[in-house]
All heavy atoms as an XYZ file, in Angstrom:
821
protein
N      41.141     31.835     18.505
C      40.846     33.095     19.187
C      40.323     34.148     18.168
O      39.432     34.905     18.500
C      42.121     33.555     19.891
C      41.858     34.793     20.771
S      40.575     34.621     22.004
C      40.991     33.170     22.887
N      40.946     34.115     16.965
C      40.460     35.059     15.957
C      38.965     34.886     15.637
O      38.249     35.893     15.513
C      41.289     34.814     14.661
C      41.272     35.940     13.719
C      42.273     35.775     12.595
N      43.638     35.756     13.129
C      44.527     34.832     12.731
N      44.272     33.951     11.853
N      45.733     34.876     13.260
N      38.528     33.610     15.586
C      37.116     33.403     15.329
C      36.211     33.930     16.413
O      35.128     34.512     16.209
C      36.884     31.904     15.053
C      35.469     31.563     14.630
C      35.051     32.215     13.331
O      35.852     32.420     12.448
O      33.840     32.556     13.232
N      36.674     33.714     17.655
C      35.815     34.162     18.838
C      35.735     35.714     18.845
O      34.664     36.247     19.128
C      36.441     33.701     20.137
C      36.269     32.235     20.433
C      37.094     31.835     21.672
C      34.815     31.880     20.625
N      36.767     36.391     18.462
C      36.741     37.908     18.454
C      35.828     38.350     17.276
O      35.106     39.340     17.434
C      38.134     38.512     18.304
O      38.804     37.987     17.214
C      38.959     38.251     19.586
N      35.877     37.657     16.149
C      34.972     37.961     15.033
C      33.522     37.813     15.406
O      32.692     38.658     15.064
C      35.276     37.074     13.804
C      36.538     37.479     13.064
C      36.689     36.528     11.844
C      38.030     36.798     11.189
N      38.249     35.814     10.118
N      33.192     36.738     16.092
C      31.876     36.470     16.595
C      31.430     37.585     17.542
O      30.334     38.096     17.535
C      31.754     35.067     17.247
C      30.433     34.904     17.913
C      31.933     34.027     16.196
N      32.321     38.015     18.466
C      31.969     39.057     19.430
C      31.628     40.320     18.723
O      30.718     41.102     19.083
C      33.151     39.262     20.402
N      32.430     40.682     17.659
C      32.066     41.872     16.859
C      30.743     41.720     16.185
O      29.922     42.662     16.191
C      33.182     42.131     15.829
C      34.400     42.753     16.431
N      34.552     44.079     16.614
C      35.568     42.175     16.860
C      35.748     44.360     17.146
N      36.385     43.210     17.285
N      30.553     40.583     15.560
C      29.326     40.342     14.753
C      28.044     40.347     15.669
O      27.045     40.892     15.238
C      29.416     39.003     14.017
C      28.351     38.790     13.010
C      28.561     37.548     12.146
N      28.577     36.318     12.988
C      29.653     35.511     13.078
N      30.725     35.752     12.408
N      29.571     34.420     13.820
N      28.180     39.850     16.857
C      26.986     39.785     17.730
C      26.796     41.054     18.568
O      25.788     41.121     19.311
C      27.062     38.539     18.663
C      26.976     37.270     17.910
C      26.933     36.050     18.811
C      26.723     34.781     17.953
N      26.488     33.614     18.831
N      27.725     41.972     18.443
C      27.508     43.249     19.174
C      27.883     43.170     20.644
O      27.413     44.015     21.455
N      28.734     42.265     21.035
C      29.209     42.169     22.471
C      30.038     43.376     22.779
O      30.714     43.913     21.878
C      29.967     40.909     22.719
C      29.144     39.624     22.663
C      29.698     38.444     22.205
C      27.826     39.592     23.106
C      28.952     37.295     22.140
C      27.089     38.450     23.073
C      27.619     37.272     22.586
N      30.055     43.767     24.057
C      30.859     44.958     24.405
C      32.335     44.662     24.630
O      33.212     45.504     24.441
C      30.234     45.612     25.682
O      30.134     44.705     26.744
N      32.625     43.439     25.050
C      34.036     43.022     25.237
C      34.470     42.171     24.073
O      33.899     41.087     23.853
C      34.205     42.272     26.565
C      34.136     43.219     27.782
C      33.792     42.535     29.077
N      32.392     42.067     29.075
C      31.329     42.916     29.356
N      31.522     44.203     29.660
N      30.132     42.487     29.374
N      35.418     42.682     23.302
C      35.705     42.036     21.958
C      37.143     41.472     21.944
O      37.616     41.206     20.810
C      35.490     43.001     20.870
C      34.012     43.444     20.762
C      33.870     44.549     19.695
C      32.436     44.933     19.533
N      31.930     45.796     20.586
N      37.830     41.312     23.012
C      39.163     40.777     23.019
C      40.230     41.637     22.344
O      41.140     41.123     21.737
N      40.069     42.936     22.469
C      41.106     43.849     21.907
C      42.499     43.513     22.427
O      42.700     43.360     23.623
C      40.753     45.303     22.211
C      39.483     45.795     21.571
N      39.314     45.879     20.272
C      38.313     46.112     22.122
C      38.129     46.286     19.916
N      37.422     46.421     21.083
N      43.415     43.347     21.555
C      44.776     43.062     21.893
C      45.152     41.635     21.640
O      46.365     41.318     21.478
N      44.169     40.713     21.588
C      44.502     39.294     21.333
C      45.066     39.108     19.873
O      45.885     38.243     19.641
C      43.347     38.403     21.501
O      42.235     38.808     20.608
C      42.869     38.376     22.965
N      44.648     39.993     18.947
C      45.043     39.806     17.550
C      46.565     40.057     17.359
O      47.151     39.566     16.455
C      44.208     40.608     16.614
C      44.241     42.179     16.870
C      43.273     42.618     17.950
O      42.397     41.836     18.384
O      43.340     43.733     18.321
N      47.124     40.892     18.234
C      48.559     41.218     18.142
C      49.412     40.167     18.880
O      50.625     40.175     18.743
C      48.896     42.582     18.768
C      48.305     43.697     17.889
C      47.059     44.298     18.461
O      46.929     44.256     19.713
O      46.238     44.818     17.684
N      48.807     39.339     19.653
C      49.556     38.380     20.474
C      50.032     37.195     19.636
O      49.261     36.519     19.013
C      48.693     37.873     21.605
O      49.367     36.921     22.346
N      51.382     36.963     19.624
C      51.936     35.804     18.923
C      51.811     34.506     19.707
O      52.612     33.568     19.501
C      53.362     36.192     18.652
C      53.690     37.032     19.912
C      52.417     37.773     20.218
N      50.925     34.462     20.664
C      50.859     33.306     21.613
C      50.543     32.014     20.877
O      49.754     31.968     19.954
C      49.773     33.635     22.659
N      51.146     30.929     21.447
C      50.842     29.627     20.832
C      49.457     29.089     21.332
O      48.903     28.144     20.841
C      51.989     28.727     21.343
C      52.463     29.419     22.611
C      52.207     30.873     22.391
N      48.999     29.715     22.395
C      47.678     29.297     23.010
C      47.154     30.311     23.904
O      47.820     31.257     24.341
N      45.844     30.163     24.252
C      45.140     31.061     25.113
C      44.441     30.279     26.159
O      43.966     29.133     25.947
C      44.147     31.950     24.404
C      44.789     32.904     23.366
C      45.015     32.490     22.078
C      45.141     34.214     23.801
C      45.574     33.336     21.185
C      45.679     35.029     22.827
C      45.915     34.655     21.586
N      44.197     30.892     27.354
C      43.376     30.297     28.390
C      42.228     31.247     28.569
O      42.461     32.516     28.783
C      44.152     30.067     29.704
C      45.092     28.953     29.450
C      43.169     29.812     30.821
C      45.429     28.142     30.659
N      40.987     30.758     28.569
C      39.815     31.537     28.766
C      39.209     31.307     30.167
O      39.022     30.126     30.510
C      38.715     31.202     27.696
C      37.437     31.959     27.980
C      39.263     31.516     26.307
N      39.058     32.345     30.957
C      38.580     32.241     32.329
C      37.281     33.021     32.407
O      37.297     34.255     32.387
C      39.625     32.740     33.318
C      39.068     32.625     34.749
C      40.955     32.073     33.139
N      36.131     32.320     32.575
C      34.833     33.051     32.705
C      34.761     33.683     34.074
O      35.223     33.057     35.061
C      33.812     31.972     32.468
C      34.482     30.696     32.941
C      35.883     30.903     32.558
N      34.160     34.894     34.151
C      33.961     35.483     35.498
C      32.594     35.940     35.767
O      32.266     36.198     36.933
C      35.058     36.569     35.709
C      34.897     37.829     34.834
C      34.088     38.851     35.264
C      35.588     37.927     33.629
C      34.004     39.978     34.417
C      35.494     39.034     32.869
C      34.729     40.065     33.289
O      34.593     41.164     32.476
N      31.714     36.090     34.756
C      30.356     36.551     35.024
C      29.497     36.246     33.892
O      29.847     36.530     32.732
C      30.393     38.056     35.329
C      29.122     38.576     35.915
N      28.002     38.923     35.213
C      28.832     38.708     37.270
C      27.086     39.351     36.059
N      27.545     39.216     37.260
N      28.263     35.739     34.074
C      27.356     35.528     32.940
C      26.662     36.835     32.595
O      26.539     37.777     33.409
C      26.285     34.544     33.559
C      26.305     34.807     35.078
C      27.734     35.183     35.378
N      26.231     36.928     31.330
C      25.573     38.114     30.872
C      24.423     37.650     30.006
O      24.541     36.699     29.287
C      26.559     38.993     30.084
C      25.995     40.318     29.690
C      27.077     41.236     29.178
O      27.791     40.830     28.265
O      27.132     42.398     29.660
N      23.290     38.418     30.000
C      22.127     37.961     29.331
C      21.853     38.798     28.036
O      21.100     38.400     27.174
C      20.882     38.110     30.189
N      22.502     39.939     27.898
C      22.238     40.824     26.749
C      23.499     41.175     25.995
O      24.558     41.417     26.677
C      21.592     42.104     27.298
O      21.343     43.020     26.277
N      23.540     41.187     24.709
C      22.448     41.048     23.734
C      22.147     39.506     23.559
O      21.161     39.227     22.853
C      23.003     41.631     22.448
C      24.506     41.426     22.544
C      24.758     41.520     24.033
N      22.901     38.618     24.132
C      22.625     37.194     24.040
C      23.296     36.570     25.227
O      24.248     37.102     25.835
C      23.283     36.697     22.742
C      23.395     35.225     22.552
C      24.075     34.808     21.276
O      24.117     35.617     20.343
O      24.541     33.709     21.241
N      22.803     35.365     25.634
C      23.395     34.688     26.799
C      24.851     34.430     26.512
O      25.173     33.832     25.483
C      22.651     33.370     27.038
N      25.723     34.933     27.381
C      27.170     34.810     27.139
C      27.904     34.837     28.472
O      27.339     35.083     29.543
C      27.680     35.949     26.281
O      27.405     37.187     26.911
N      29.166     34.558     28.412
C      30.091     34.677     29.565
C      31.001     35.892     29.332
O      31.564     35.984     28.226
C      30.941     33.441     29.707
C      30.245     32.314     30.351
C      29.734     31.183     29.785
C      30.021     32.136     31.794
N      29.198     30.392     30.737
C      29.347     30.927     31.953
C      30.287     32.952     32.889
C      28.977     30.489     33.213
C      29.887     32.482     34.139
C      29.240     31.274     34.275
N      31.186     36.711     30.382
C      32.245     37.713     30.310
C      33.467     36.917     30.715
O      33.445     36.191     31.750
C      32.004     38.808     31.368
C      30.871     39.637     31.096
S      30.724     40.843     32.443
C      29.025     41.314     32.337
N      34.561     37.026     29.937
C      35.746     36.224     30.169
C      36.999     37.065     30.171
O      37.147     38.066     29.499
C      35.882     35.173     29.109
S      34.536     34.006     29.004
N      37.994     36.601     30.917
C      39.379     37.097     30.861
C      40.084     36.059     29.935
O      39.889     34.860     30.086
C      40.060     37.112     32.178
C      39.598     38.180     33.129
C      39.102     37.865     34.365
C      39.638     39.493     32.796
C      38.629     38.830     35.241
C      39.180     40.501     33.623
C      38.688     40.152     34.828
N      40.839     36.559     29.045
C      41.672     35.730     28.129
C      43.141     36.051     28.406
O      43.523     37.194     28.377
C      41.280     35.958     26.671
C      42.148     35.162     25.750
C      39.829     35.743     26.420
N      43.889     34.984     28.639
C      45.307     35.135     28.865
C      46.096     34.455     27.721
O      45.739     33.274     27.369
C      45.750     34.456     30.179
C      45.168     35.155     31.390
C      43.922     34.817     31.933
C      45.849     36.229     32.009
C      43.427     35.469     33.016
C      45.332     36.880     33.124
C      44.123     36.434     33.598
N      47.061     35.090     27.207
C      47.968     34.529     26.156
C      49.059     33.802     26.771
O      49.785     34.371     27.639
C      48.455     35.658     25.249
N      49.221     32.567     26.449
C      50.313     31.745     27.059
C      51.616     31.926     26.285
O      51.577     32.009     25.067
C      49.922     30.293     27.048
C      48.761     29.909     27.913
C      48.391     28.471     27.674
C      49.117     30.114     29.390
N      52.725     32.018     26.961
C      54.032     32.053     26.277
C      54.435     30.668     25.802
O      53.845     29.683     26.304
C      54.974     32.566     27.339
C      54.362     32.036     28.609
C      52.882     32.092     28.417
N      55.274     30.617     24.849
C      55.852     29.321     24.414
C      56.599     28.704     25.620
O      57.259     29.357     26.337
C      56.790     29.535     23.221
N      56.445     27.407     25.748
C      57.061     26.720     26.893
C      58.585     26.773     26.770
O      59.306     26.652     27.756
C      56.584     25.316     27.023
C      55.169     25.249     27.429
C      54.934     23.976     28.143
N      53.638     24.027     28.707
C      53.260     23.308     29.778
N      54.101     22.527     30.299
N      52.025     23.344     30.231
N      59.069     26.826     25.562
C      60.522     26.837     25.352
C      61.035     28.273     25.148
O      61.969     28.491     24.392
C      60.947     25.961     24.210
C      60.226     26.355     22.894
O      59.365     27.253     22.957
O      60.529     25.752     21.828
N      60.394     29.268     25.777
C      60.719     30.690     25.591
C      62.103     31.018     26.138
O      62.591     32.121     25.915
C      59.659     31.545     26.233
N      62.727     30.155     26.864
C      64.024     30.414     27.413
C      64.023     30.482     28.977
O      62.940     30.398     29.575
N      65.137     30.706     29.565
C      65.215     30.683     31.043
C      64.586     31.950     31.583
O      64.595     33.004     30.999
C      66.747     30.657     31.272
C      67.394     31.211     30.098
C      66.487     30.827     28.940
N      64.057     31.785     32.784
C      63.461     32.922     33.461
C      62.121     33.254     32.925
O      61.704     32.889     31.863
N      61.387     34.011     33.709
C      60.031     34.479     33.350
C      60.045     36.003     33.359
O      60.422     36.627     34.344
C      58.988     33.958     34.300
C      58.924     32.416     34.333
C      57.642     34.483     33.924
C      58.023     31.818     35.380
N      59.724     36.570     32.225
C      59.638     38.040     32.165
C      58.245     38.483     32.526
O      57.266     37.711     32.579
C      59.959     38.536     30.779
O      58.898     38.091     29.862
C      61.326     38.069     30.234
N      58.134     39.779     32.875
C      56.857     40.299     33.268
C      55.798     40.202     32.146
O      54.624     40.078     32.359
C      56.997     41.807     33.693
C      55.748     42.317     34.353
O      55.102     41.561     35.123
O      55.383     43.477     34.110
N      56.261     40.174     30.905
C      55.314     40.086     29.754
C      55.086     38.671     29.317
O      54.454     38.465     28.243
C      55.862     40.917     28.622
O      57.101     40.445     28.203
N      55.594     37.653     30.051
C      55.457     36.275     29.645
C      53.972     35.881     29.484
O      53.636     35.174     28.599
C      56.149     35.358     30.636
N      53.127     36.349     30.392
C      51.775     35.995     30.345
C      50.984     37.161     29.819
O      50.903     38.227     30.489
C      51.259     35.635     31.752
C      49.811     35.169     31.901
C      49.636     33.875     31.186
C      49.496     35.007     33.369
N      50.490     37.081     28.641
C      49.807     38.188     27.977
C      48.370     38.324     28.538
O      47.693     37.365     28.805
N      47.891     39.548     28.667
C      46.542     39.760     29.119
C      46.502     40.319     30.535
O      47.547     40.773     31.009
N      45.381     40.335     31.157
C      44.148     39.763     30.683
C      43.460     40.614     29.657
O      43.473     41.856     29.744
C      43.321     39.590     31.912
C      43.756     40.701     32.809
C      45.215     40.938     32.494
N      42.979     39.973     28.611
C      42.092     40.647     27.660
C      40.652     40.306     28.076
O      40.430     39.309     28.754
C      42.420     40.086     26.245
C      43.834     40.135     25.879
C      44.606     38.967     25.884
C      44.437     41.295     25.522
C      45.982     38.986     25.526
C      45.816     41.329     25.135
C      46.560     40.155     25.173
O      47.885     40.174     24.866
N      39.712     41.153     27.650
C      38.355     40.880     27.978
C      37.571     40.527     26.778
O      37.715     41.169     25.726
C      37.755     42.122     28.666
C      38.300     42.295     30.057
C      38.024     43.642     30.665
N      38.513     43.739     32.041
C      39.776     43.930     32.395
N      40.703     43.979     31.418
N      40.133     44.012     33.618
N      36.782     39.459     26.840
C      36.059     38.970     25.718
C      34.761     38.388     26.176
O      34.701     37.632     27.154
C      36.889     37.915     24.979
C      36.289     37.228     23.786
C      36.119     38.241     22.647
C      37.205     36.099     23.295
N      33.668     38.717     25.477
C      32.362     38.052     25.731
C      32.259     36.863     24.763
O      32.546     37.017     23.555
C      31.183     39.020     25.448
C      31.085     40.097     26.474
O      31.714     39.973     27.577
O      30.385     41.136     26.246
N      31.895     35.725     25.312
C      31.726     34.530     24.483
C      30.362     33.940     24.700
O      29.950     33.711     25.839
C      32.816     33.480     24.886
C      34.223     34.064     24.727
C      32.677     32.248     24.046
C      35.343     33.114     25.184
N      29.616     33.774     23.617
C      28.298     33.162     23.671
C      28.361     31.823     24.423
O      29.344     31.056     24.257
C      27.727     32.952     22.285
N      27.365     31.521     25.171
C      27.327     30.275     25.940
C      27.622     29.073     25.085
O      28.454     28.197     25.451
C      25.977     30.146     26.687
C      25.825     28.795     27.352
C      25.862     31.218     27.738
N      26.953     28.901     23.988
C      27.168     27.776     23.055
C      28.597     27.690     22.636
O      29.226     26.649     22.642
C      26.230     27.915     21.844
C      26.476     26.789     20.893
C      25.557     26.900     19.720
N      24.333     26.221     20.106
C      23.213     26.197     19.403
N      23.159     26.842     18.308
N      22.197     25.480     19.787
N      29.231     28.853     22.225
C      30.627     28.868     21.835
C      31.538     28.479     23.004
O      32.523     27.759     22.838
C      31.001     30.190     21.262
C      30.246     30.519     19.971
O      29.868     29.576     19.260
O      30.085     31.741     19.660
N      31.200     28.993     24.173
C      32.084     28.735     25.354
C      32.107     27.293     25.645
O      33.183     26.722     25.862
C      31.532     29.526     26.589
C      32.348     29.275     27.807
C      33.568     29.986     27.987
C      31.974     28.297     28.724
C      34.282     29.692     29.140
C      32.719     28.041     29.826
C      33.903     28.738     30.081
N      30.998     26.634     25.655
C      30.993     25.186     25.954
C      31.497     24.262     24.867
O      31.811     23.125     25.096
C      29.614     24.738     26.467
C      29.320     25.310     27.829
C      28.351     26.299     28.029
C      30.026     24.847     28.952
C      28.099     26.819     29.298
C      29.813     25.420     30.220
C      28.841     26.328     30.359
O      28.593     26.894     31.596
N      31.724     24.852     23.699
C      32.334     24.094     22.586
C      33.880     24.161     22.591
O      34.516     23.505     21.846
C      31.778     24.529     21.281
O      32.216     25.818     20.929
N      34.422     25.066     23.408
C      35.886     25.181     23.527
C      36.497     23.956     24.093
O      35.909     23.318     24.934
C      36.300     26.443     24.369
C      35.868     27.803     23.826
C      36.142     28.879     24.878
C      36.584     28.107     22.524
N      37.737     23.665     23.660
C      38.419     22.537     24.200
C      38.805     22.753     25.637
O      39.087     23.913     26.018
C      39.718     22.301     23.398
N      38.729     21.753     26.421
C      39.147     21.868     27.861
C      40.635     21.967     27.928
O      41.354     21.319     27.194
C      38.567     20.631     28.684
C      37.147     20.420     28.557
C      36.385     21.566     29.220
C      34.906     21.301     29.216
N      34.124     22.251     28.474
N      41.076     22.720     28.942
C      42.572     22.832     29.109
C      43.140     21.581     29.685
O      42.532     20.872     30.569
C      42.816     24.079     29.994
C      42.395     23.875     31.434
C      44.330     24.460     29.968
N      44.345     21.209     29.281
C      45.054     20.063     29.757
C      45.632     20.424     31.204
O      45.917     21.573     31.455
C      46.178     19.656     28.904
C      45.702     19.111     27.594
C      46.860     18.617     26.768
N      46.389     18.024     25.549
C      46.945     18.248     24.399
N      47.980     18.997     24.310
N      46.436     17.686     23.308
N      45.816     19.435     32.007
C      46.263     19.640     33.368
C      47.645     20.351     33.370
O      47.873     21.282     34.125
C      46.361     18.297     34.108
C      46.753     18.514     35.547
C      46.753     17.171     36.288
N      45.411     16.678     36.213
C      45.052     15.587     36.754
N      45.904     14.806     37.377
N      43.797     15.093     36.668
N      48.595     19.890     32.489
C      49.907     20.495     32.456
C      49.839     21.986     32.081
O      50.494     22.816     32.601
C      50.781     19.819     31.422
C      51.402     18.526     31.913
C      52.326     18.013     30.822
C      53.172     16.870     31.284
N      54.081     16.366     30.203
N      48.946     22.307     31.090
C      48.811     23.686     30.669
C      48.140     24.512     31.768
O      48.577     25.636     32.063
C      47.918     23.777     29.409
O      48.517     22.937     28.432
C      47.747     25.152     28.911
N      47.197     23.958     32.474
C      46.555     24.630     33.621
C      47.564     24.940     34.703
O      47.644     26.050     35.254
C      45.383     23.832     34.156
C      44.696     24.458     35.285
C      43.908     23.533     36.182
N      44.852     22.611     36.807
C      44.588     21.417     37.279
N      43.324     20.944     37.190
N      45.485     20.653     37.869
N      48.366     23.936     35.053
C      49.381     24.156     36.096
C      50.369     25.170     35.693
O      50.848     25.959     36.471
C      50.056     22.813     36.469
C      49.085     21.836     37.131
O      47.977     22.301     37.552
O      49.417     20.651     37.227
N      50.853     25.116     34.410
C      51.780     26.108     33.860
C      51.177     27.531     33.965
O      51.819     28.457     34.420
C      52.106     25.738     32.422
C      53.030     26.678     31.703
C      54.308     26.965     32.218
C      52.629     27.306     30.538
C      55.166     27.815     31.561
C      53.497     28.181     29.839
C      54.781     28.403     30.367
N      49.912     27.681     33.574
C      49.242     28.987     33.636
C      49.119     29.445     35.062
O      49.416     30.624     35.367
C      47.789     28.794     33.010
C      46.922     29.919     33.384
C      47.059     31.179     32.787
C      45.816     29.762     34.256
C      46.245     32.276     33.132
C      44.992     30.754     34.564
C      45.169     32.048     34.002
N      48.762     28.579     36.009
C      48.617     29.000     37.365
C      49.935     29.431     37.989
O      50.041     30.426     38.717
C      48.055     27.876     38.203
C      46.524     27.598     37.965
C      46.057     26.395     38.704
C      45.641     28.857     38.246
N      51.016     28.776     37.640
C      52.376     29.172     38.089
C      52.759     30.546     37.564
O      53.300     31.350     38.278
C      53.441     28.111     37.842
O      53.642     28.026     36.395
N      52.451     30.738     36.297
C      52.751     32.130     35.745
C      51.898     33.185     36.340
O      52.379     34.322     36.655
C      52.445     32.091     34.197
C      53.447     31.346     33.348
C      52.958     31.276     31.916
C      54.796     31.996     33.392
N      50.605     32.864     36.645
C      49.717     33.845     37.254
C      50.151     34.203     38.645
O      50.197     35.338     39.058
C      48.283     33.280     37.269
C      47.194     34.240     37.529
C      47.098     35.331     36.480
C      45.856     33.495     37.547
N      50.576     33.217     39.441
C      51.076     33.426     40.792
C      52.360     34.221     40.772
O      52.506     35.178     41.520
C      51.260     32.042     41.537
C      52.028     32.270     42.787
C      49.964     31.379     41.818
N      53.260     33.914     39.808
C      54.481     34.634     39.704
C      54.219     36.085     39.356
O      54.821     37.036     39.963
C      55.421     33.990     38.616
C      56.712     34.696     38.506
C      57.852     34.409     39.215
C      57.027     35.813     37.700
N      58.845     35.276     38.876
C      58.365     36.142     37.928
C      56.298     36.520     36.774
C      58.982     37.205     37.283
C      56.914     37.625     36.152
C      58.231     37.920     36.396
N      53.323     36.314     38.438
C      53.003     37.701     38.030
C      52.361     38.466     39.174
O      52.707     39.636     39.431
C      52.012     37.719     36.887
C      51.812     38.998     36.162
C      51.050     38.878     34.922
C      51.056     40.164     34.162
N      50.451     40.046     32.799
N      51.466     37.822     39.984
C      50.852     38.538     41.086
C      51.917     38.828     42.186
O      51.935     39.918     42.764
C      49.760     37.631     41.658
N      52.795     37.871     42.391
C      53.857     38.096     43.453
C      54.805     39.227     43.008
O      55.247     40.009     43.831
C      54.636     36.808     43.661
N      55.144     39.269     41.694
C      56.084     40.308     41.263
C      55.388     41.702     41.359
O      56.101     42.709     41.584
C      56.584     39.979     39.853
O      55.514     40.134     38.940
N      54.120     41.749     41.134
C      53.423     43.040     41.206
C      53.288     43.495     42.699
O      53.357     44.719     42.978
C      52.052     42.976     40.639
C      52.084     42.701     39.153
C      52.029     43.946     38.404
N      52.295     43.887     36.992
C      51.374     43.753     36.025
N      50.148     43.706     36.303
N      51.792     43.690     34.825
N      53.189     42.561     43.594
C      53.047     42.901     45.035
C      54.360     43.410     45.590
O      54.325     44.237     46.542
C      52.619     41.621     45.788
N      55.491     43.060     45.068
C      56.787     43.512     45.551
C      57.030     44.982     45.291
O      57.694     45.632     46.032
C      57.923     42.689     44.878
C      58.031     41.288     45.375
C      59.190     40.623     44.656
C      59.277     39.147     45.134
N      60.390     38.472     44.418
N      56.536     45.455     44.214
C      56.883     46.886     43.940
C      56.108     47.463     42.900
O      55.806     48.478     42.638
């Protein structure tokens, strides 16, 4: 993640992943939401910091960090490792839990 944020700064992208550098996350999930052509072909992405799987019982509101916003060049985006099914399912359950907890109050 550190390298992607450095590239975003170097290439002059507007979304630079502010906040990801403070995250002690063991991993991140990158979710593209819109292509962009300037200053270079890239994806506008949401970045979520994943909590450690052994973080303890229960899920706190801060378990899922983000979303952070980051522009990632197309070439860099397609070179990222694909998410494993277990990690994807874990992420989706955290995202649903977070959305449901926000809807309650």
